[in-house]
N, C-alpha and C positions, 0 to 999 in steps of 0.2 A: 841829710834832712833839709838843710838850708837851701840848696838849689831847688828842691822839690817845692818848698814854700814859695820861693820866688816865681817858679814856673806857674804854680796855681794862682798866685796873685796876679801875674801878668795875663793869664787866661781869663781870670775874673774881670780884670780891667777891660780887656778886649770885648768880652761878652757884654759888659755894662755899657761900653761905648756903642756897640751895635744896637742894644736896646734903646739907648738914648737917641740915637740917630733915627731909628724906626719910629719912635714915639714923636719926635720932632717932625719927621717927614709926614706924619698923618695930620699934623696941625698946619705946618707951613710947607708949601711945595718947594722942595729942594732942587728938583731937576731944572737945568743941567748942572747946578752947582753942588751936587752931592759929593761930599768928601769921602775919601777912603781913610777912615780913622785908624785902621789897623796898620797901614803902611808905615807910619812913624814908629810904631812898636817893633815892627819887623826890622826897620833900619837900625833902631837902638840895639836890638839883639845882634845884628850883624857887626856893629862897631864896638860893642862892649867887650873889654878885654877878658873878663872872667866868665864869659858864656862859652861853654864847650860846643864844638861844631855839631855834634849829634843832638844835643839838647836844643840848640838854637834852630836846627833844621826841623826837629819834631814840633817845636812851638810854632814855627812859621807855618808848618803844614796844618796844625790844628786851627790856628787863627785863620788861615785861608779857607779851610773847610767850613768854619763857622760863618765866614763871609759868604761863601757859596750857599750855605743853608739859608741865611737871611735874605739873600738876593734871589733865591730860586734858580740859580744857575746850575743846570744839570751837567754841564760839560767840565766842571771842576777847573775852570780857568783861573779863578782867584787863588785856589790852592797852589796851582803851578806857578803863578806869578809871585805869590808870597815867598815860596821856597826859592825861586830863582833870584828874587830881590835880596833875600838873606844871603845866599851864596855869593852874589856879586858884591854886596856890601862887605862881606867877610873877606873876599878876595882882594878888594880894593884897600881894605884896612884904613878907612878914613877916620882916624882918631881925632882929627880936627872937628869932626861933626858934633862932638859933644861940647865944643868950646863956647858957642854962643847962638842966640836965637836967629840972628841974621843969616848965619851959615846954615843953620838947620832949615830955615824957610827956603833958602835958595836951592839947597841940595834936594830937599823933599819935593820942590816944584819940578826939578829936572827928572828925578826918579819917577814921579807921578806921570809926567809926560811920556817917558819911555815905557812905563808899565801900561799906560793907556794905549799907546801905539802897538805894543806887543799884544794886548788884548784884542784890539781891532784886527790885527793881522791874523791872529789865531782863529778868530771868529770867521774871517774871510776864507780861511783855508778849510776849516772843519764844519761850517754851517752850510746847509743846502740853500734855504731861502735867503733872501737879502740879509746878510749878516749885520749890516749897518745901513742907515738910510743912504740911498744913492742920491746924494744932493751935491751941492757945490762944495768947493774947497773951503769956503768960509764956514759952512755948517760942520764940516769935519773938524776944522780948527777949533770951533766952539765946543764940539763934543769932546775934544781932547784937552783943550785949555781950561775950560770952566771947572771941571773936577780937580785939575792939577792946582789951580789957584786956590780953590776951597781947601784942598788937602794941605797945601803949603801954609795957609793962614791958620789952620787949626793945629799944625805940627808942634809949635812951641808949648801949647797946653798939654798935648798928649805926651810930649817928651818930659815935661815937668812932672806929670803924674807917674810916668814910668820911672823916672829918676827917684822920685820920692818913695815908690814901692821898693826899688832896688836898694836904696840907702836904709830904709826902715828895717827891712828883713836882714840886711847885712849888719846893722847896729845891734839887733837882738842877738845875732850869732856871736858877736864879739863880747857882749855883756855876759852871755851864758858860758863862754869858755874861760873868762877871767876869774 
């Protein structure tokens, strides 16, 4: 029951973050600095030692699907990128990721850059009309770098919320079994 509660709490956190971002985006224009607030949750799932591979992959899939629904992306790119990010984080086994905010920001920035590049490449492959603005290299760098910076700067807050959810559900389980 306890992994189910954790999963539901993490999905509720992801949904709440997407709602918050969409509400904030209607008041303050976030483009091109719109962060991917679900990426730190997916990274947390990938490096957490007690998250089973199947559970983490399903959660990454559902979180990516929610992001696709919120962004109106019909190609399911966010779903694919979230699951691939989870698998890569799990394969790399970066236990140091949970050590401090500086490392969290740096690694989230790198992963956000790679995910943005993968998103652009997949759009270039699978989209018929101009998949991204055919502009200069500087415009492409801004299109990749701005969301990565925004995601990296918000990562410690998302990790703190994810860790708090993980610890609070874990504490309730220990108290109920004692």
